[in-house]
N, C-alpha and C positions, 0 to 999 in steps of 0.2 A: 422146322429146322432154320433157326434165324439167327441173324448176326446184327449186334447195336454197339454204335461208337457212342460211349458216355462223355461228353463233353463239358466244361465249366472250368472257371478260373483255378488257379492252383489252391487257393483257400476257400474253395468250394467243399461242400459236405459230400462230396462223390462216393467215398467209401461208406460213410454213415449210410447214405439213401440206398447204395447198393445192399448192403447187409440188412438193411429193413425188408427190401426186397425178398432177399432170400427166406427171411423168415416166414415173411408172407406166404411164399412158395411152400415152406415147410408145412406150415399150418393145413393149408389146401391138400399137400400130398406127403404125407409121411416117410412114403419111400423115395423122395426126392434126393439125389445126390448133389451136394454143393460143393463146389473147387474154388478155392480163391486162390490164384495163382500169382506169385511174385518172383522177383530174382532171388537165386540161390542166397546171397549175401545178406539179405534183409528178413529172412525167413522168421528168425527169432523175433525180431521187432514186430512182425506183422502177426505171429502168433499172439503175443503181449497185446497187440491192439484188440484182435478179434475176441481174446478171451475178456478183455475188459468190456467190451460191448456187450458180449452175450452175458456178464454179471449184472450190468445195468438191464439189461432187456429182460432177464430174469428175476431182478431184483435179489439175486443171491451172490454171495461170495463162493459158494459151493459151484457154481456153474462150469461145466466142461465142455470142451469143444469136441462134441459128438456130433453136432447137427452141420459144422462147415469144417470141411478140410482145408488147414492153410498149407500148400505146396509149392515148390518150384516144378520144373518140368521134370528135372532129374528123380524128383521123390514122388513125382506124379507117376513116373514109369513103374517105379518100385510099387506103388499102391493098386496101380491097374493090373500089374501084372502077377495075377494071384498063384498061377503055376510056377513063377519063379524061371519061366522060359526065357527071358529076355536078361537075366540079371549077369553080365559080362563084367569082366575085369576092368576096373578104372585105372586110369594111366595120367601121370603129371607131365607139365610141360618138360621135365627132365627125361622121361621116358620116351616122350614124342622126339626129344633132340635126338635119343640115341637111336630111334629108328631112322631119322632124317639123315643122321651121319651114316648110317649102314647105307642109305639109298645112295647119297652123294658118293660113296667110296666104290659102289658098284657101277656107277655110271661115269666114273672118272676117266676112262679112256675116251670116253664120247664128248668130253667136254673141252670147250676152247676159252670162251670167255670167263668162265667162272674156275678153270682148272687150279690157278695159284690160290684160289681163296677156300679150298673146300676143307682144309684143316683148321680153318680160324673160327673161334667160338662165335665171334660178331657176325660172322656172315651166316652161320647156322641158325643164329637166334632170329636174324632179320629174315630168313628164309622160312622158318617155323611161323612167325607173324604172318609172313605173306600167304603162306599155305592156308593158316587158320582163317585169314579173311576171306580167302577164295572158297573155302569148304562152306563159310557161312553164308556166304553170298550165293551157294548153290553154283559156282562156275566150274564147269569141267574143264579138262587139260585141253581139249579141243577147241573151248571158248577162248582160252588164253591166246591163240593164235590170231585171233580178231584184233588184239592189241597193235600188230605191225601196222605202221603208218607209213605213207610215202614220204620220201626226202630228196631233194634235189642232189644231194652227195651220196654218191654211190658207195662210199667207203663207209659214212654214216648209216646208210640204209642196211648194207650186207650186217656190221656191227650189231645193229639194234636186231634185226631178223634173226640173227644167230641166238644171241642173247633170250628173246621170246621164245625161240624153238628150245633151247636147253632148259628154260623155266617150265615150259609144258612138259618136258619129257619126266623132270625131277618129280614135277607135280603127280602125273600119272602114276608113277613108280611109288609115291608116299601115298597116294591112295588106295593102291593095290596092296601094298604092306598093311594100311590099316585095316582094310577089309578083311584080310587074310586074319589077323590078330582078332578081329571082334572086338574092339576096344568100347567101352561104355561111353565114354565121352563123345565118340564119332558116329555111334551109331543110336545115340538117344531119340533123335528127331524121327530116324528111321523107323524104330522099333515102335513109337507111340503111333505113328501113321499106319503101321501093320496092324495095330490091336485095333484102333478105330476101323480100320477096312475089314478087319475079321468078325468084329461084332456087329458092324453095320449099325445103321440108325436105329435099330430095334434094340440093340444093347444098350445104347445111350439116349433111348427116349426120354429116361427121367433125369438126366443129366444136365446141369447149369453151371456154367464156367464164368469167372470175372477173371480177366488179366489187368493186373494193375501194377504201375510202377515201371511199365515197360514202354518208355516214350520214345524210343527210335530203336524200331524192330528191324534185324538183319532179314536178308531173304529166307533163312530156314524157319526163323520164328514166325514170319508172316506166312509162309507155306502150312506149318503146322497148325497156327491158328485158324487158317480157312478150314482145314480138314476138321477142326473141332467144329466149326460152325457148320459145317456139312452134316455131321452126324449126331451133335449135342441139340438138346432140345432148343437152349437159347445160350449165346455166348455173347459177352460184354466184353469191349475194349476201353480202358479210361484212356483219355487224353488232356493234358493239362492248356486246353484252350477252348474258348467258347465256340458255339456253333457259327456266330457271325464269322468270327476270326478264322475258323477253318473253310469257308466259303470266300472269304476275301482275296482279291488279287492283290492288295497293296502289301508291300515289302515291308516287313518288320523283322529284323533278325532276331529279335529275341523269341520268337514262336515259328520262326522258319522249320526247325528239326521235328515237332510235333506235327507242324501242318503237313511236312512230306510225308510223316507216318500215316496221317489221315488220309491222305489222297492215296497212296501207293496201297494201302490195305484195302480199301474201297474198291480201286481198280482191279485188283488180284481177285477179290471174292465174287464182284459181279461177273467178272470173266469167267468164274466157274460156275455161274448160274445159281449161286445161293442167294435166299432171301436176305437183302440189307433192309432193315426197319430204319427208321427216321432217328437221327440223332436224339439222345436224350440228354439234353441241356439243363445241368444243375446249377442254379445259380444261387441258392441259399448259401451262405458264407458261415463259417465256425464261428458260432456264439461266443465262445470264450476269446477271439481275436478281438483286440482293441481296433475301434474305428480308424485311429492314427497309423497303425501298423498296416492296415490294409490300405490305405490312401496312399501310404509311401510304397509299399509294394506294386500298386498299380500304377502308379506316376512313373516308376523307372520304365515301364513297357512303354508308357505314352512319351516319355522324353525322347525314346528313340526317334519320334516322328515330328519332333519338336520343330524343324526345320520348314517343316510343310504345313503346319496349323498352327505356329505359334504359341504352345500350349506353355504357360510358366507359372503354376498355381504355387502358392505359399502356404505351406502346411506347419502343422504344430510339431514342435521339436521334443514335446514332453517325453518321448519314449526311445528317442535314438540319440545316442552320445558317440561322439567321436574323439580320439585322443592319438595324437603321436609321442612316442616315447624314444628317450636317447639310446636305450639298450633292449635287448630281449629280457634281460634279468629285471629291468625296470616294469616292462610290460608284464611280464608274469607276477611279478609282485603286487602292482596294482590291480590285477586281475582276481588272483588270489584273495587280497583284501576285500575287494568288493564283493566277491562270493561270500566269504564269511559275515560281511553284514548284512547282505540280503536273507541269509539264514537265519541269524541271529536277532535282526531286529526288525525284519520284514515278513518272518512265518514262511518264507520259501523252504521247499526240501531240495536238498543236494540233485535228486533225480530230474528236478524241475529246470536244470539248468544245463546247457548245451555250450560246448566249446568248440569252434571250428578253426582250422589253419587248413593251408594248401599242402604244405610241405611238412609232414609230422615227422619225418626223420630229422628235421632241425629242432624238433621240441622233445624229442624220445628221452634224452637226459636230462634236461632242465625241468621239463614241465613236471614230472613224477617227482622230482626234489622239490620244487617250491609249494606243490600240492601236498606234500607228506610234512614238509615242515610246518604248513598252516593248519595241518591236522583237517584236511579235505579229503574224503574217499574219492578217489579217482577211477575211472574205467577209462584206460587209455585203448582206444581202437584202432589199433594200427599192428599189425603181424610184424613180429622182427623175425628177420631171417637168421638162418643158423651160420651164416659166413662168419661170425666171430665167435663162435662157440669154441671152447678149449678142445672139445673132442675132435671137431673137423680139422683144427691145426693139427692134433695129433696123429689123424689119420694121413694127413698130408706128408708131414713128416716122416712117418712110418713108411709108407710107399715111395718116398723120395730115397730112402736108405737103398732100394734096389734100383730105383732109376737113375741115380746118381752116384750109386757106388760109395755109400757111407760115409758122406760130405760130414765134416764136424758139426756145421749148423743144426742138422737134421739129429744126429745122435744126441747131441748135448740137449737139444730141446725134449727129447724123449726122456733122458734121464731125470730131467727136473719134472716131468709131467705127473700130474696126479694120478694118471692112469696106468702108469708103468712103475714096477717096483722089482729091483733086484733082490735076489734071494742071497741076503749076508747074514742069514742066522747063524751059520755056523761059526762065525767070527764073535759071537755072544753079543751081535747086535740086536736090540729088542724094540727100543722106544722109538718115538718119531724123530726127537732131536738126535738119537744115536746115528738113526738111518740117515737123516739128512747131511749130517757131519761127515759120515762115510763117503756118501755120493759126493759131496763137495771136494773131499781129497781125491777119489776117483778120478774127479773132472780135471783136476791140476795134474794129475799125471798123465792122463789123455792129451791135454792140450801142449804140455811141456815136452812131451816125447812125440807129437805128431802120431798118434794112435787111430788113425782113421783111415779110411778107403782100404786097399790090400792089406795093409797091416792090422786092419781090426776083423776084416771079412775071410783071410785065408790062415786057416789053423797053421801051417806051417812055418808062418813067419813068428819067430820068437820074440819076446818081450824081454829086453834088457834095458835098465835104465840106472844112472850112477848112485841115485838114493834108495833103491829098491829094499836095501837093508834098513834103512831108517824106519823107526818106529812110528806109527800113526798115532794121532793124539785124539782125546776125548774131546766132546764137545767144550770141555771147559779148557783145553789148551795142556791136558796132562798126557804125558807119553804111556800108552797100552803095550801089551805083549804082543800086538799084532803089527808086523813090518806092512811097509807099503808096497812089497812085492805080493806079500799074500793078499792083500785087498785088491791089488789088479788082476791077480791070476783068479780069483773067485768072482769079482765082477765081470771078468773076460767069459769066464764058463757061464755065468747067467746070462749075457748078451749072447753068446753064441746059442743058447738053448733057447731062448726067448724070440730071439730076433733074427741072426744069422741063418739057421737051419730052417726055420719056417719059410724065410723068403726064397731059399735055395730050392726049395721042393717046387716053386714055378720054374723048372729048369728048362723046359722048350720054349721056344720063341713066341709060339702061340698056343693057346689052349680054346677048348670049347666055353661058350659062355657059362654053361652049367658046370663045368669044371672049375671056372675061374671063381664062381661064386661059392663052389664048394670051399676051394682052397682058402679063400677068404674068411669064411665062416669059422674054419677049423682054426685059423690064426687068431681070430678073435678069442676063442676058447683057450687057447694056450695062454693068450694074454690076460684073461679072466676080466674082459672088457665089461661084461654085464655086470658081475660082481661088483666090480668098481662103482659103476654106476649107482648100483643099488645102494650100496653103502654111502655114496656121496648124497643121494637124494634122501637117506635117513637123516643125515646130519643136517641138511638143509632143513628140514621138516622140525628137528630139534630146535635149530636156531631161529624157527619162526619165518624162514625164507620159502613160503609156498611156490612162489613164481619160479625159483630156482630149482625147486625139487621136480616142478612138474616139467622143466626144461630137460632134465636128466632123463626122465621119461620118455619125453617125445622125441629126443635126439636118436634114442633107440630105435623107437617105433619107425621114425623117419630112416633111418638107416636099414631096417628089416624091409620096409616097403620098397626102398630103392634097388634092394638086391633081389627082392620078387620080381620088380620090373625087368631087371637086367637078365634075370632067368629066362623069363617069358619072351624077350626080344631076341635073345641070344643063346639060348639053349644049345643048340647044334650048331652054331656057327662058331668059326675061329675068329679069336681076337688077341691081339697083342697085349702085354703088360701095360706099354703106356696109353693106349686107349681105354683100357680097363681102369687104371689110375685117374685119368682125366674125367672119365664120366662119372665114376664115383666121387670125385672130390667137387666136382661142378654141380653134380646132383643135390648133394648134402649142403653146399653153399647156397644154392636157390631155393632149398627147402624152408619153409617157415614154421615157428612154433605156432600151435592152434591158440588162438584168442580165448580167453577164459570170459563167459558170459557175465553181464555186469549184474551186481546184486541190487536189491530193491532200492537202495537210496545211494546213488554214487553221481557226481558229476561226470557227464559223458564228453571225452575229448575225442573228436573224429575229424575226417577228412571233408572239406567243403563239397567234394565230389559225391559223397556217399548219400542216398536217398535215405530219407525219413518217412516212416508211414505217418507219424503224427507229430505235430508241433511240440517244440519245449515252450515254457514259459518265459525263460531268459536266456538270451543266445549271445555269447562274446565270439566275434569273429578277430582273429588276429593274424598278424603278419600281411595286412591286407595293402600291401604296396603295388607299385606299378608293373613289377615283374611277376607277381602271382595272379593278379586278376586284371585283365585276361593273360593267360598264360600261353606263350607263343611257344608251340611245341614242334619240333623237326619230325617231318613225317617219314619215317623208314620205309621205305616200298620200292619195289622195283618196277612198279608201275608209275608212270607219272599222268599228270590231270588229263592231257590229250589221249593217253592210252585207254585210260578208263571210260572217259566218256565214250570213245569208239566203240568199245564193247558194251557199254551200256544201252548205244542206239541200235545194236545189232543182236542183243539177247532178247529171251522171252521175257514175259511179264513178271514171273516168279522170279528173276534173277536179276542182281542188281549190286554194282559195287559201289562204295561210298566214294564221293570226290573229297579227299582227306583234307585238302585245306579249307575246303567251304564248310563241311562238317564241322571241323574243329572251330573256326571262326564263329559259328553260329551256336555251338555248343557253350562257348563262353558266355555269350549273351543269356543263354537259358540258365546256365548256372548261377549268373548274378541275379537273375529274375527269381529263380528257387530261393534264393539268400536271403530275401526280405520278407519271406514266409515262414522261415525257419523258427519264429518265435510268437507267440501269442501277446506278451506284456512289454517286453523291453529288450533291446538291442544295444549291444557296447561294439563299436567298431574300432580297432586298433591297427598300428604298425609300428615299426621300432626299426632304428637306424642298425644296419650291421657294420661289424667291425671291418669286414672285407669289401665293403661296397659303399659308393659315394652317392649324395644326392637321392636318398630315398625320398619318394613322395606318395601321396596316396593314390589308389588305383583308380584309372580314369573314370571307371563307373561310380566310386563313391564322390569323387571331387565333382563330376558332373551333377550328381544329386543334391550336393552341399551347396553347390552355386546355384541352382535352380531355386531351391527352396530357402535360399539363406541360412542353411545350417552353420552354426558355430562350432568350433573345437571345444573340448573341454568335458571331463568327467566331474561333474559337480562335487561328488562325494570325495574326491581324492586329486590333488595337485602334486603329480609325481615329483616335482624339483622343487618343492617347499622344505624339503629335508625335515619336516615335523614328523611327530609319531603316528605310526598305521595303527589307529585307534583299534581296529577290529582284528588285527594281526596276532598269530601265538607268540610268545616269547621267542622262539627260535629266528623267527621271521623279522623281528623288531631288532632283535642284535645283528642279524645280518644287515638290515637296512642302515643300521648306525654304521656298522663297519665300512659299508659300501660309502656312505657319504664322507667318512674320514679319509678313506683311500683316494677319492675321488678330488676332495681338497688338496690332499699331499702332493698327487699327481700333477695337478692343476699348480701348485705352487711351483714344483720343481720345473715344470716346462714355461715358467713366467707367465702364467694366466690369470693369476690372481695376485693383487698386491699384498703385502704382509698385514696391512691394517685389515683389509677385508679377510683374510686368513684367521686372524685371531678373532674376530667378531663372530666369524662363523664356527670356529672351534667352540667359541663360548658358549653359543647356544646349544652347539652339540652336546657338550659335557653338561650343561643344565638339563638337557632332556636325559643324558644318561645317569645323573644322580636321580632325577625322577622315576627312572625306570629300573633301576638297582644293576645297571651293569657297571663291569669292572674297567676303570680307565687303564689298568694295567695290562690289559690284553691288547691294547690298541696303540698305546703311545708309543713303541717302536716304531709305527707306521707314520707318525706325525714328526717326530723329533729326530729321527736317523740323521746322522752327522756324515758327512763325506770326508775322507781322508785322501790327501794327495801323496803318493809314494813315487820317488823317484824309479825310474825304469832302468834295468840292466841294459848295457851296451854290448855285452860278451858274454857267451857261454863257454864253458871248456871244450877244447877241440873233440876230447873223446866222447863228451856228452852229443856233440855235432855229430859225429861220425855213428853214433848210437842211434841218434834220431833218423838221420837221412841216409846212413849206408855207406858203404865203400864197395863196390864203386858207385858214386851217385847219379842214379837215373833221375834224369828231369826232362820236362818239357820245356819247349822254347817259351811259351807263356808263363811258366813259372819263374824262368831267368829273368825276362821280363819285370815280373813282380818284385824281385829281388832288387833290380837297379832302381825300381819306382820307390821301394822303400824297405829295407832289409828288416825293420820290426814287422811290418805286414806281413813279409815272407815268412817269419818265423811264427807268428800268431796262424797263418794259413797252412803251412806246409810241414814246419816242427811240432807244434801243438795239435794241428789238423783240426782246429777249432772252424765250426761253420754252423749257421743257423738251420733250424729243424724244416725239412722240406714242408712245402704247404701247398695247397690245392688253388694254386694260382695260375694264372697266364701271365707268367714274367719273361722277361726279355730271353731267358735260357730256354725256356719251353719254346718261345717262338723262333729262337735262333735253331734248336732241335728239328723244329717243324720244318724250316726252309731246307736245313741240311739234308735231313731224310728224304724229303720228297724229291729234290733234285739229285739225290745219290740213286734212288730207285729209277728214276726214269733214264739216266745218263747210264746207268748199269744194265739197264734192259738193252740198250744201244750197242754197247760194248759186248755184252753176252751174245746177242744174234747177230752181231757183225754189222750193223746197220749203220751206214754213214750219214752223217747229219745232212750233207749237202745233197743226199738223194730224197730227203723228204719234204714235204710240203707243210705249211704251218697248221694246216688242218690235220695232218696226219700225226704231227707231233702234240697237237691238243688233245688227240683221242689217245695217245699213249700216256699224256700226264692225267686226263680224266682217270684211266683205268687205274693207275698207282694211288690216285687220290682217294678212289673208292675203296681199293685195298687197305691203305692206311686208315681210314673212317671205319673199317670192320673191326679193329684191333680194340678190344675193350680198354686197353691201357691209355687210350688216346680220346676217351669221353671227355676230358678236360676241354675240349673244343667245343663240346655240347652242353657246358654246364649253366651257360647263361646267355642272355641275348648279345652282351657284348663280346664273349668268347667267339660268338658265331660270326659276329659281324668282323670281328679281327681275322678270322680265319679265313672269310671271304675276300678281304683284303689282301692277305697273305697269298692265297692262290692266285690272285690276280698278277701280285708282284712275280710268283715263280712263273707264271704263264709269260710274262715280259722277258724275264731273264732268259728263258728257253727260247724264246723268239731272237733275242739278242745273240744267244749262242748258234741258232741256225743261220743268222744275216751273216756273222764272223766266218761261219763255215762256207757259206755260198760265196763270200768274197774272197777268203783266203785259202779254203781248203783244210782249216783246222777241224780236228778231231779229237775229242777226249779219248785219253790214253789209260788213266786210271781216275777213280773217284773215292774220295773219304780212304784213302789209302794210309794205312798205318805202318809204320816204321819203328826200329827200335829193339831192344832187348826184348826176348818173351814174345816177339811177334812173329811176322812172315818172314822165315829164314831166306826166301829169295828175294827180299827186299830190305837192305841193309841199312842201319843207321848210321851216325855218327859217334866216333869215342874219340877223347882226347885226353891225354895225359895231364895230371895237376901237380906232379912231383910227390916226394914223399910216400912213394906206393899208392898214391891216389888217382883215380881216373873219373871221369864224368863222361855217360852214355846219354846220348839224346834219343827222346824218344816222341811221338806225336802222331799226327794226322793230317795230312796233306789234302785239301779238300778237292783239290783237281789239277792232273796234268794232262796238258794238251800237246799234240805232236803236228808236225806238218812237214813236208818234204818239198825241197827244192833242188833241181840240177844234182841229185844223188846224195845230198845232205839233209839229214833229220835236224830239226830244231824242237828244243822243249820249251814250254812256258809252264810255270807253276802260278796257280790262282787260288787266292784264300778270300773267302767270301767273309762280308761284313754287312751286318745289319744296317749300319750307319755309312757314311760317306768318309771313306778315310784315306788320306794320302801318305804316300812315302816321303819322309823328310828324311835328310840327312842329319838333321839337327837331333831326330830322335833315336837315329842310330849312333850316333855319337854318345849319347848318354845312356845307350843300353836301353832304350824303352821300345825299340821296334826292331826285332832281330828275326821275325817271322818268316817273311817270304826269302830273304837273304839265306838263311839257314836252309829252308825247303828247296831252293835252287841248288844249293849244295848237295844235298840229299839226293835229288833227281840227277845231277851230273855226276855223283858218285855210283849210281846204280846204271846209267846209261852212259859210259864213257865217250863212246863215239858219236855222240849226238852234240850240238852246241846248243848254248843258251840263247833263246830268243827274248827271255825276260822274266821278270817276276811281278806278277800283279795282285792289287786288290780289287774284287768286284762287289759293289754295293748290291744288296739283295732288297732292301726297303726302297720305298718311294721318296723321292726328293721333292721336298717344297720350296718353290724359289717365286720371286716376285718378277714377272714375266709381262710383256705387251702384248696385248691380244691383237692379233691378225683379225681384221673385222671381215677379211675375205672367207675367212674358214667358215663363217656363221652360215655362207650360202651352201657350204657342205660338210655338216656337222661329222658325217660319217668318215671323213678322212682319216686313214690310220695314221698314227704316228710312227716315223722311222724308227723302226727296232735298234738301229745303231746309236741313236740319240740317247737312249736309257740304259742305265746299269753299264756305264763304260769302263773301261779298265783305268785304274791309276796305278801308279808304281814305276818301274823302270824298263827301259828295253836296253839291250845289250847288244845289237847287231846296227851297223851302219845304214847310212840312209839309201845306199845302193842295194844292199841285200835286201832292206824291207820294202824297197818298190820292186823288188822281184817276188816278193812275198804277197803286198798288197798292190797288186797290178794297176789298180785305179788310181792309185796315189801319184800325183803330179807336182814338179816343184811350184811352190808357193801356196800348197795346200797342208792342211791339217790332215794326218791321219784320222779315219772314220773309226777305227778300232784302239789304235794305240796312243799313249800319251805324249806325242811328239808332233812338231809341225815341221815340214821341209820347206826352206827358203827356196828363192828363184835360181840360187847357184847351185841348187841341190844337196846343200849340208843342212844340218839340223837347225833349228833357231834355239835361241841363248834359253828361252824357257822350257824347251824340250826335256823330258826325263829320259836322258841318255847317258850310259856309262860306257865309255870306250873299254878296249881291252885292259889297258894299264888300271883305269880307275877299278873297273870290275874285281881285278886282281886284288888292288889295295881294299875295297869293300868286304870280298869275301875273307881275307886274311884278317882284316880288323875284327870282323863278326867272330871268328874263330877265336882272336884273342880276348874277346869280350866273354865268350862263354867259358873259357879256361878260368879268366879272373874272377866269375861269379862263382864257381865250382871252387875255388880255392877259398873264397871269402865265406862262402856257406860252410863248408868242412872245417873252417878255423874257428867258426862259432861267432862270427859278427852279426849281431842283431840290433845293432844302432839303430833309434827313431830316427830318421832323416828324410823325411818326404819332401818332394820338390812343391814349391810354392806355388807353380803353376798349375799343378794336377791336383785338383780339390776333391777328387773322388778317390784317393788314394785310401785304401782300407781303414789304416789307422785313423784318419781324420774324419771318417762317418760311421754311422752307426751299422752294425751292432759292435765292431771292433773298437770305437772310440771309448766305449766302457772300459776297455781293458788299458788302452793307451792313455787314457785321461789328458789327450791332448789339449791345450789351451792356448790358443795364438797369443794371449796378452802373457803367459808366462813363457811358453817354450818357442817363441819367435825365432830363437838363435838355431834351433833345430833344423828349420828350413834350409833346403837347397835351391839354388837359383840356376834357370837356363841361361848362362850369360852368352854363350856361343850361339850365334844367329846360324840358321840355316846356310847362308852364304859363306859363313867362316867355316861350317863344319868341316867341308873336306880338307882343308889345310890343317885344322886341328885334329882331323883323324889321322893324318901323315905324321904328325909330330907325336901324338901320344902314342902310334904304334911303334915309331923308331923307339921311344922310351920304353915300352912294354918287352920288345924283343931285347935292346940292351939288358934290363932287369932279368930277363929269363936268362941271357947267356951268364950275368954274374952269379946267378943263382947255381946255374950249372956247374961255372969253374970253382964254386965256393965248395960244392960237393965233391 
């Protein structure tokens, strides 16, 4: 019984030589059992390769794979287990998540660190991945305790020890539950080892095993391989490095991973006293691979050592092409054109061609489209999840009916769904058009009368509506004999029978898992879901949509498998409806459609990371930019590098945890190395500029290679920017290319990027090309010859229209009123017509602002809820609280935008540093003044918290305005028995309160928020109202060279994120609050400075009692003025010249306002009143407003 490692470069003929050896063994011993073990996901490719080898070996197309079994470990267990003793139930990650959720809930009372995260899906997903890694590393729950490290800070020490203990307890419970259920996926290694031990060496004396494409073994795979080596006649493991490289101590990131596997598996097998034969070093290269391909691939590995040996060869570029494209569409168009040329002119088959990309989701839509239009058969090797399948959406809305009590959105979705059909046959409705027409009119009735919630679900609620006697119309608008009341009644009966009554059958708070599955399956039968899917499948087949037809079958199979897993895990356990709903929907969304194996002649489009048994002849590598290779991945783990290393140092030889960051780093180098051997004849490398990204460049691996060998950019057969015909493209692609060119020229012309003469010349060339290729100019002339028409904008809408748009009473936020004063027309577009751009997956200022607000709210809310005073905390304790909230925030799936790119991750780190500084500022202010948060993110106004009222003001004519909004923070402190309030509004930038902006209605926020706070706390006095910047401030500053001697000197937290705004207490009271404030000094907290005589300086932002009263009164008058004008219908376009970011002046609203400063300059308003003049102007205007108000009252 012996073990041997087969070494050799990636392109060496290891597989062929090993198969030759297998056949030699078979000739000598006809009873020999030959197993070729590969990873599960490439078993089909491996079978193809071995079959092709056997056909060549036997020189017969009829050769079958009887001599050699190509298997994964899972299939090997099935093959060896003749008595089917070990055939257990398999389970998906969804089922494992169910188990883990159950384990976590059982342990909930014992958890402290993880207590608040147990119901979050992101936490459970992260925990599952951690436990799977631990299991594969053969780590026990006790081993986890080795991760505890020593810290100088006892608080951090205790927190970490508690976290590790809780992780260990959860892991132990998880393992016990897995063992109890005997799940296939988690006992496969154990069961194979049991079979080996049971049969012994005698049972496997004629067994030979090759393990291929396992280049980075985990601990369980290594241990199992060692057991095969113990009992089988001979076992081989292939690794992609030479014997010399395996023994070398020289660092090279390209081969670090396989070299680590080489050393660890040898150490393990030697420790078990198993014979280890000398390495079998196979150096013969694939004869089909061109020498230049081999040279470039080998040079990549050597280039990594360039700094030490000065290696800079110049190689031929005859078979390597590089091209950057302006867009993904241009990239795909060039690729498909080149593929057609290779097949049509150079004799390649489609199956000879491989297309690779890192992010296949990015190509899921466009790649099949372009390949189809260019008539190229494509195998897109990427499993599509069911998350967006219509049946999953249907089930989510169906279960939401019970969870959210028949909300309109869910019910209306079901009525329109293809899986649900009302019984309207008694009304004579038969055809699809008649049925759709009936459902549309029923939907109108439900919406117009609010027949949702209890009005739908309670049979005792009577439906009566004004037009119930009105006749229903047919699809052609002709009145029928059926009344709308009859339609509504029949529709309600059908909804009750099919939806309301089945949902009510889950009447208890909890059911057993078995009863829950039974209930849901019976619900499916009532709705006839299976019959609907069969009907839809058959329709798809008739229309030639084979992929869609298979999807209908697979979504039902996945649903049944999920219910079976649920039954297995929760059969006799109590479960709530909400948990059942969440598990079912999450499980379906994470399920994937099976990939249909490729036909004999298709182009394969697959992931760069997917291993391949044999080379293609041609390889296209797309999207090869700096973000995709190397890919910097965020390692989600509860164990950091130091903890992992500590465990590895203390565990046994067959146990090992990956050092995630190191392994990920080396994996990228090895992946790039593999890439250069994916083809034997030719490589095409490409990347494109993304619409949402800037400055895309080549992957550093590619740019390094190009620079070293002086490779030039360019695909000789195609210049993508020339606008000329794509000679080898299908007619559909040719037309698409032409239209794209015209559209691009039209866009550039509108943006001023092309001169008119250039445009005419370019159009002339395109038109000439169009005539030659028989396209129709009429189809695209509107794109080129669009005429813009300038229309005058209305200044007024009818008052009744305004009331209908905005409502009476008018409910408005302060920022909305500010937008009205900024420009009434912009306000009309945003709040009247409610126009806004579609949400995009971007890290924009809104997302960043919400991040600041939420993290601060979470942290400060914890202090308020647990009655922790800021002044009692140290900076380290506050940081621990912040870190806990950051971790909890990151577990929420909706927040994954922060992990979407390297830029986003960097921005998140910067924002976290800002938040930490803001909290340190809070802490310093608390230590200095005793200040304490009273409320955070406090919502006020109608429909909000009843114990915190908003403000409401009459507008006359029986109209009223009611203010609503959210106060970022209200702080409180006490001195001599008097409570003082401060309101704080967070800003991402540096904002100052100016009376000039208040005068023009552009800054009402903190004054209004102070009014709200005082209205709810009448016994408190106002200390002031402030803005606080959350972002970092960049300014020119002289460097204190003495600081260079002490670079770790901390910045005073009071110096950053200082308050701006105004204070409303005199200097004497402020000195009682800020006791360290002396005459002649500036406040460390507030925007004031005390002179030597004890009074405030002239530049201090201080309002005395009279000024404060004036400001509050004027602020109220402005709110009422805005309310009156809004409800009067004033929408005049009149932006301030000084405010260039007004919506009507900027994209996209400028498309509607068509504002042109050369034509509409007279519409500008100007801020003629300066900040110094503002207080006097406020007093004069307020007097005029009050006189006008009195006059209006006297007139009425």
